[in-house]
C-alpha positions in Angstrom: 0.0 0.0 0.0 2.7 2.5 1.0 4.8 1.5 -2.0 1.9 2.3 -4.3 1.3 5.7 -2.6 5.0 6.6 -2.9 5.0 5.7 -6.6 2.0 7.8 -7.2 3.4 10.8 -5.4 6.8 10.4 -7.2 5.0 10.1 -10.5 3.0 13.3 -9.9 6.2 15.1 -8.7 8.2 14.0 -11.8 5.3 15.1 -14.1 5.2 18.5 -12.4 8.9 19.1 -12.7 8.7 18.0 -16.4 5.9 20.4 -17.1 7.7 23.2 -15.3 10.8 22.7 -17.5 8.6 22.6 -20.5 7.0 25.8 -19.5 10.4 27.5 -19.1 11.4 26.3 -22.6 8.2 27.7 -24.0 9.0 31.1 -22.5 12.6 30.9 -23.7 11.5 30.2 -27.2 9.5 33.5 -27.0 12.6 35.4 -26.0 12.4 35.1 -22.2 10.2 36.8 -19.7 11.6 40.3 -20.3 11.0 40.0 -24.0 7.6 38.2 -23.8 6.2 40.7 -21.3 8.2 43.8 -22.4 5.1 46.0 -22.7 3.8 45.1 -19.3 7.2 45.5 -17.7 7.7 48.9 -19.4 4.4 50.1 -18.1 5.1 48.9 -14.6 8.5 50.6 -14.7 7.0 53.8 -16.2 5.0 54.1 -12.9 8.1 55.2 -11.1 11.4 55.9 -12.9 13.3 54.4 -9.9 11.8 51.0 -10.5 14.2 48.3 -11.7 14.3 44.6 -12.4 15.3 42.7 -9.3 15.1 39.1 -10.5 14.6 37.3 -13.8 14.2 33.6 -13.9 13.0 31.3 -16.7 9.4 31.8 -15.7 9.2 34.9 -13.6 10.5 38.5 -13.4 10.3 40.8 -10.4 10.1 44.5 -10.9 10.0 47.1 -8.2 11.6 49.6 -5.9 12.8 49.8 -2.4 13.6 52.9 -0.3 13.0 54.4 3.1 9.3 54.5 2.4 9.1 50.7 1.9 9.2 48.2 -0.8 6.9 47.8 -3.8 7.2 44.7 -6.0 5.4 43.4 -9.1 6.1 39.7 -9.7 5.2 38.5 -13.2 5.0 34.7 -13.4 4.3 32.6 -16.4 2.0 29.7 -15.5 0.4 27.2 -17.7 -1.2 29.2 -20.5 -1.6 32.2 -18.1 0.4 35.0 -16.5 0.0 35.8 -12.9 0.9 39.3 -11.6 1.4 39.8 -7.9 1.7 43.3 -6.3 3.3 43.3 -2.9 3.9 46.4 -0.7 5.6 46.6 2.6 5.5 50.1 4.2 6.5 51.2 7.7 3.5 53.5 7.6 0.8 51.5 5.7 1.9 48.0 6.5 1.8 45.0 4.2 -0.6 44.8 1.2 -0.9 42.5 -1.8 -3.1 41.9 -4.8 -2.9 39.3 -7.5 -4.2 39.0 -11.1 -4.3 36.1 -13.6 -4.6 36.7 -17.4 -4.4 34.6 -20.5 -0.8 34.8 -21.5 -1.7 36.3 -24.9 -4.1 39.0 -23.7 -3.1 42.5 -24.8 -0.6 43.6 -22.2 -2.0 47.2 -22.2 -5.4 45.7 -21.2 -3.7 43.8 -18.4 -2.1 47.0 -17.2 -5.4 48.9 -17.4 -7.0 46.3 -15.1 -4.1 46.4 -12.7 -4.1 50.2 -12.6 -7.8 50.4 -12.0 -7.7 47.8 -9.3 -4.7 49.4 -7.6 -6.4 52.9 -7.7 -9.5 51.5 -6.1 -7.6 49.5 -3.5 -5.4 52.4 -2.5 -8.4 54.7 -2.2 -10.0 52.3 0.1 -6.8 52.0 2.2 -6.4 55.8 2.4 -10.1 56.2 3.4 -9.7 53.5 6.0 -6.8 55.2 7.7 -8.5 58.6 7.6 -7.3 60.3 4.4 -9.9 61.8 2.1 -10.9 59.9 -1.1 -8.4 60.9 -3.8 -10.6 60.1 -6.8 
């Protein structure tokens, strides 16, 4: 019984690793993450000229900035036929915040950024209202 369970778990793990490697090859054939998502990355970096790429792997790229006011990161991760974008903020004043989006990997990157921008504006307005700042709409 245990042997069968171990073989099943090992098989699933091997399949997962195989699929992940295949995914990285898929992205590499498209020029890598920075090339494939260049419009999205540019739009994120245009939000603050100090933003830079912190990490680039075969299936993800991390863009952001860090200073005395805290850290803001966007993590763009290629998943199976989708792209996941995570926004993470750590601020000594406002605390920790995060949001996440999933899009079809071939969706227009400008449309992705419009959705992200709208959601972030709404979220940040809610945070500011919650801590006592007037609505900035």
